[in-house]
N, C-alpha and C positions, 0 to 999 in steps of 0.2 A: 595582671590577673587573668587574661585571656592566655598566657602562658599556662598557667595552673589548670585552667579549664582545658584546655586541650592535651594536656601531656601526666594531668593528676600528679602521683607519686613518683613518677617515673621521669619528671620534667629534667631533673638537676643529670641523672645518670643518662638520657637522651642526648641532651645537651651538651655534654661533656665529651661523648662520642661522636657529635655532629651538631655545630650551632650553627649551621649553614640551614638545618633543616627548617630552621624558623621562619627562612624568606618563602615555603614553599606553604607550611601549615597554620602560619598565622598572618591574619591579613593587616598590611600596615608596616610589616616590618619588611625594611628593604636591605639590598646586598651590604651598602656601610655598616650599618647597625650590627649585623650577622658578622660581618667581618672584626669588627672591634672587639666584639666577644670570643669569636674564634682567636684573635693575636692574645686575649688575655688567658686563653686555655693554650699557647703553644702551635696554633695553628698558622704556619706563616707562608710565604714563597708558593710553590707551585705544589703544594698538596692537593691531591687529587680533588678533595670534597671543595676546597675553595676554588678553585678553577670551574669547577660545576656550577656551583653557586652563583659564580660571573656569567658563565654561560647563558645560564636561566634568566637571570636577571635583562641581561641584552636581550635576548627574545622577547620576555613581557615586557620590557620598555618598549621594544618596537611595535609590538601590536597594541599596546595602549594609549600610547602617546603619538605615534605615526599610522598607525591602521593598517600596519603590514602583517601577512598571514603567515610570511617565512619571511628568512634574510637568507641570502648567498650564503657561504661559507667565507668566501672570500672578503665580505663585509663584517662577518663576525669574529673571527680570530682578531684581526686586529684590534676591534675594540675591546677586546676582552683583557687581551694582552696589556694595552693601555690604561683600564681601571687596574688591573690587578697591582700593576706596576705604579700607579698614582699614589694607591691606597698603601703599599706597603714598602717603596724603594727597594723593588730588588727585581733582577729581570726573569721574566717566565719566557722560557723557548717555546716556539711555536708547536715543537713537536709533542711536548706536554698537553697543551691545550687541544691538539688534533686527538690524543690519546683520549681526553676527557668524553671529546665528542662521541668515539667509537664506542667509549664504556656504557655513556647516555642512550647511546642508540641500544645498544643490547640489554640497558636495563628499561627501556620502553620511557624513558624521561624525555627523549626526544624522538623525532622522525627525520630521516631524510631522504630525498631524491635527488638522483645525480648529486648537486653542488647545492641542494637546497635544506636548509634547516627548519623543522615542523616544531612547534606545542603539540604535545599532541593531541588536545581539544581543538586547536584547529586544522591540523590534518585531517582528522576524521570527521571533523563537520563539512571540509573542503569536499572529501571524497563523498560523503553522505547524501549533499545538496546535488552532486553531481550523478551519482546513481539514481536518486530521484527524480532529477527532470529528466534523464536519457531515460529512464523508465516510461516516465509521463509524455513524451515526445515519442517512443517506440509505440504509445495506444493511441495517438494521435490518427493513424494510417489504418488503425485495426477497427478503430471504433464505428459503431453505428451512426452515422449523421443525419440531420434533419435535410429535408430538400430547403432548396434556398426559394421555394414557393411557400413551402409552410412557415419559415421562418419569418418572410416579406411580409404575408397575411399577419402574425403576431405582432409585427413592429409597429403596422398601419394600425391595428386596434390599440396597441399602446401611445402611438402617436395621438389619435382620439381621446385616451383616458387621461392622459399627462397633460394636453391643449401642447405639444412638442411638435417641431417638425424636423425630424434628423437629414443633415447632409449626408450625401451618400457615403463619404467617409466611416461618417459617424455611424449608420445602418451596416455599411461592411464591419466594422468592428464589432459590433452586436452579433452578428452572423457568424464571423470568426470564434467567438468565446463561447459560443452555444454548439460548436462543432470541432472544437480542440479540449482535449484533455488538460494542456495547459498553454496558455496566452499571456502577450503583454498589452500594456496599454498605456501608450506613452504621450507626452506632449506637453506643452508650457504653458501660461498660465490663460484664463480663456479661451483655450481651444475644446473647451465640451467634455473633460474627461469624468465629470461628474453626473452630468446628463448624461452619457454613454454609460454609467455605471449603472446608475436607474432602470436605463431601458435593459440592459442585460437582466438585471434582476425580473423586469416586469415580464421579459420574455420567454424566459427561462421557466416561471411559473405557468406561464399560460402553455407552453409548449408541452409541460410534465405534469399540468393539471393539478398542480399545488396552490392551497393558500396562502395567501401572505401575513394571513393574522397570527400573529405568536400565540396569542392566548387559547386558540383551537388546537392546536400543538401541545400544549399546558396541561389541558382537559384530559387529553387524550396518553399525557405521560411519554410522549413521542419527541424525539429532538427536534427541533426548528432545523431543514435542510439546506439553509440556505445560511454561511457564517460571512460577515461582514468584520473585517479586522484591520489596525494600523497600528503602529509602533509606540504611538503616544496617546496619552488620554484624550487631549485638544482635539486630535487629528481623527480619532474615535467618534467624537461628539459631533466635528463636522459632516462624517461620513453620514452618523446615523440621521443628523437632519437633516441633508441631502434625498437621503434615499427611503427617509418615514418608517426605519428598521431599526432594530438594536444593533449597535455596533460597538467591540470593545475593543481593549487595548490586546497583542498577541502574548502579552505575559499571561493578563486574565485568563485567555480561552484556553493557555495551556495549563494556569493554574501555579504560575509562579509566583515567588516571593520574591526573589532574584538573588536568592540566601542560597540554592539548592548546588550541591555537588552534582559533578556528571554523571554518577549510579543513579541520582534519584531524580533524572529528567525524563522518563518513559511515560508519555502522555498517550491516551488515543482522543484524537477530536473526530466526533460522527457529525459529519456533514457531507453533503453531495455538490456543493458550488463552495467555493471559499473564494471571495476576493477580499485581496491585501492591497490597501491602500497605502500611499506613501512609501514604497518600496525602496526608494534610494535610503530612507533613514535605517533598512533592517540589515544589520551587521552580520559577519557570517556564521556564529553559534547561534544567533536567535533563528535565522533563516536554516537551519539544519534542523534545530530542533522543534520551527513549525512544518516542516515536511516530514519529520519522519512520523509526526505525530498524524497524519494523514491516511486514510484508507485508500486502496487501490482504483476503486474506481470512482475517485474523485473528479471534479473538474474545477481549475486552479486559474484565476485572471490575476496577474501583478499589473498594480497601475502605480505608474509613478512619471517622474521627470527627471531621467539623469544628468540634467546640467545642474541642479540643487546641489549642495553639498554633500561629499559623502560620508556615511553613516559615523557616529562619534567612535564606535567600537572599529574592530578588525575588518578587513573587506571592502568590497563594492560590490555587492551581489550583485544588483542589479543593471549595473554599467557591464558587469562582465557577462551576463545573461544577455543582452543586446549584442555584445561584440561577438559572443560564439555563433550567432546567426542560425543555432538552433531552434529557437521558441518562434512560433508564429507571432509576429510584432503587428502592432499597426498603430502608428504615430499620426496622430491628429497634430496640423498645423494651420488652418486657417482658423483667424482668430477671430469668434463671435462676442466676446464680450467688450471689444474695442467700439463695436458699431453704436452700443450706448454712451458711447462718449467717454472711455477710460483711457486717458493718455499714459495712466500708469501702466496699464498692458502692453501697450507700446514702447514705453521706455523699455520697459522689462524683457522685451525681443529683441531691441537693439542693443542691450545690454548684454545677450545671450549671445549674440554676433560677433560683439567685441567692438562696436559701434557707437559713439557718443554722439548723441543728439545737438545738432545744430544751436536747439532752443532750450537747452537743459536748464539755463538760468532765467529763462521765460514762464511768468506765473501762467499757470494754466488752470482749469476748473477744479481741478482733484490734485493737482501738486504743484511744490515750489523749491527755487533752490535761493536760500539764504549763505550769502558768503560771509564766513568769520574763521580766524585763524584757531588756530588749537589754544589759546591764551583766551580767547572769548567763548569758544563754542560753549560751554558748559552755563555760561550766563543765557547765552543765546536760545540753547535747548531748552532750559527752566522758561525763558519768557513765553515760548511756543506753547509750552506746556499751561502755563497759566491763562493766555488767550484763547487755547481750546476749552479750556475747562469755563471760562471766563462765558463761552458761545453755547455752554448749556453740555457738551459731552462729560461724559463720566468718565474717570480716569481709570476705571478697566478696560476699557475700550481704546484708550492711548497707552501706544508701548513706544518706549522709545530701545532702540537696537544699536548696541556696539560691538567691535570685533575684541577688545579688550579690556581687563578689568582693572589695571593700575594706571598712573595720570591722572591729570586734571580732566582729560575727557573720557577716562575709563567709567566704566560701569560702576565700580565700587563708590566715587567721586561722584557719578550724578545722580545715585540712589538715595544717596543722602542729600545731597540740594533738591531735588525732587521732594523727598517727604518735607523736609523743613517747609517747603512752599505751599505744599498741598494737605500735609498733617503735623503742622506744628504743633510744639508743647511751648508755647511764648512764654505761660505764666508758671511751669511748672508744676501745674496742679493736677495734668493727666497721669493716669498709671502708664507706666513705663516698665519693659522685662528689657535689660541687656545682656546679650549673650555674644563674648568678644567684641569684634569693630560695630556690630548691628544694634542698633536700638528698636525696638519694635512696638507700635502702639494700637489702641484699636483702630481700626477703618483703613489700616496699611495693608497693601497690593503685597500677597507675597507668592513667591514662588517653590513649588516643591521640589526636590535635587534629587529622591531617591524613588524607586517604585515601594508603592504601600499598599497592595492588592486588597488585603486584609480590609482596608479601609475603602477600597475604592476611589482610589487617589493615587496619582501614578507621575513620574520625573519628565516633569516639564506643566503639568498642570499649575495656575494659579487661582489666588482663592484672597480671602478679607480675615485680616483678625477681627474677630466679633468678641473677644474676650478676654483680660487678663485678669488671672487670680494668682494672688501673690501668696507665698509657702504661709503666712500668719494668718489665712485666711482659711487654710486647707488644713483637714484631718492628717494628711501626710505628713503636712510640712512642706509640701513641694511648690515651688513655681510651675505654673500652669497657663500655659497659651492655647486658646481654641480658635479656629480656624474654619470658615466657611468657603468650601471648593463646590460653587452652584446648588448649595441647598446639602449636600454633605457634611456635615461640623466631625472635626478631626481634633484632637487634644493631645497636644503635646507637653510633655515634661522637660524641663530644663535640660537633659541629659537626649533629645531627641531635636533639641532644635538644629543640629549639625545639618537635619535634613531640609529645612526653609532658609530663605534669604529675600531681602526686599525685592517686587517687580518690577518697580516704577522704568528699570532700566534692565533689562537681558541683555544675553549673547545674541547673537544671530543664528548660533547652533541651537540653542535653547529654542528660540521662536520657531523652528522649522517644524512644519503639520499644522502649524495655527495660522489664523489668521486675524487681524486685528483693524477696526474703521478706519484708524490713524496711524500711521507711522511716522515716526521722527527718529531718521536717521544720520547722526553725525559722522561725516566724511573726512577726515582731516591727517595731515603729516604726521603727527605722531602715531597714527595708525598704520604708514605705510610697510612695514613688514608684513603685516596680516592681510593688507588688501587685496582679495583676488578676483577673477569673474566670477567663480559661481559662488563666494561670499557676498557678493555684492549682488549680483541675480538672487540669490536666497531671500537677501533684507527684505529688497525692493519688491520681490512677490508678495511678502507676508502683508502689504497694505489695501485693502479693501474697496476704502473711500476716498481716503487722503493719504498722500506721501510728504513729506517736507525734509527735503536734505540740508543739513547745513553744514558748511565747509566749504574745502577747496575745490574748485571743477577742477585745476590740475591733475589735483591726488587722484581723483575718483577715475581719470582720463588714464593715469598711469597703473592704477588697480587693474584697468579690464583690460591692458594689455598683456598682464600675468594671468596666464591658464593656470590649472592647477598643476603647476612646476612639483609640488610636493607626490609625486608618482606613489600607489601602494604597488607594495608586492603582494600580488595573488597568482594563484594558476587555476583557478576555478576554470577561465578560459578553456586554457587548454586541455584540461579534464573533460570538458565536454566536445573538445573536437581532436581526438583520440588521435588522427593522421596526420592533423598540422604539429600537434606537440613531436611526433615522430620525428619532421622534418626539420624540426627548430631543435630537435637533439641530435640531429645528425650534423648539423651545422655547428653548433657547440662542442660536439669531441673531436672536430678537425683542430689537429693541433697546430699553434703557432707556429710559424716558420721559423722565430728567433729561440724556440726550444725544439731541437730535433730529439733530444732524450725522452723528453714527453711523450712526442708521436711515437717513437719505436716503443716504451711499455704501453701507451694504449693498446698499439695493435696487437701484441702478444700477453695481452691480460683484460680483465676486466673495464668497462666503460661508463658504466654507470653505478650509482650509488642506491643498492638493493638492500632488502632484508640478509640476503645471500650474500652479498661483496660486500656489506660494512666492514668487516675486518680485514678486509685486503685491500682498501684503498680508501684514502682520504678524500673530504668533500672538498679541498682545495683544491683537487686536481684540474690544471688546466690555467695555473697563475704563474704567471711569465717568471720566468728565473729559478720554479721550483719543481725538483723532481719529486714523483709518487714516493720514492725509496725515502725520502723525509719522514713521511706521516706513515708508513706502513707499520704493522705491528713488528717486534723484532723477529719474531716466528718465521715472518714470510721472507 
């Protein structure tokens, strides 16, 4: 159906000509399905269309599964060769793959710099981010600044208004934000980032003589000058609650539904001060869309914690911005919430440093560790949930977090067990709606998996099933499920149910940007390959009042020793430091002493992969045992 909707009457003709176009044009069609069709149509071996499709597949997979913005050619070519040969058992020469890379660059299907290969959308996103950030930092030195006395006076008035006292570092952060075109506020949990954000808003309004009442602007049909946004609905809600001002998701701010094509994403955001919270979650594409929508005279404050998980999408924008050292940055290090007796915050900072608390398994007022094996942990988790509910906690405020979906301690199994405990159908008389492996009942806690801006519901939002209407009860003869997301009611047809799942237990990635009164987090041997310091840190920092760890202390200790070894290939930092990038490039092009032929060619020919030199140089230049002649166009 999707194929016909896309190609209409030309479907047979277009797919006979090149079945691999399905990968680019139809969501959900991968290389293997297209290759099966290609083989039936007689496209085999080293056919250029087949090789080009494999190259796109490798780059797309690297971006979506591993978060890479680019791959080096020395990684791409062997992967493409292996995949093609496994699929059709015919040897594919590197020369053919290299020629396909060059042709794709000429066709603008991929972009290349030196030996790096990019998907066009990610290449232009990185270039666009760097261009906007450098323009903003250049404005930092030229902009008219408020005097320190003016700002400190406004800070003093804000302290009285909000009944707070800012530490010197917090006051300096407010000052820096007010006098910078772009600024980063970073710090771990409990360091007062939210307090500073509220201060920035209040002091900005005082210095510019602005009202913070949105209704006044609505009456005058003027845009509100201060925009607060975050990558998820729950993070935006938290930001709104802490500042007492409207906040929204970045997607809603930009008017995105999540289905846009690149050419449809031109938006303009009217605001004088933009504060972006949970910036560590913002991927390369979304960061570019946001930045390119902003006016030249805007002030931007990025807020985030780089020690949390990187974005689900490609890139690591906050980490790269910090590493570039091009943006004024204030890091808050003093912990204030700990003074209120929070041992959760203390534990989080220990994990951030990679140290294990000697009293990890000792019960405190707000956390505990229950020892259990992989086989026992599911029962332990359900008993902890049962106990918390018995003590009067609402299930919406209790969240089980796990890193994996499969297995006895996986998300899928834990969801089923907790559902049977909290919301059973013992008599079989309750209404149910079965979709795949999931059974929905009224009062079930559910998680939205995709953005639905038209309903003001976004990926990561949690709600409650409030109604199930069976097909025989509706005029259209369709099953319907109604979910309430904090009062926003959304109706799902059966065909929409792939947008939902049970939420008694969810992944740590999905929890990012949220806080829960009680977090229950199993840590068992079955999770070992997934556990890393930033994953544990992110999960633990979701707990606001109570944290219950269940599992094996030695497994947690081993996870702490694994820093994020899944390095992401990005070039944003280099784009923000062009001189540094030049130095690195000079080091890269120095030939290996093992290959004198390569050195000779480098000295006499082009040394960088650019638009002009692409036809004359192969992106794998520099690989041991390979000469440029292997990959040059035959005409050269």
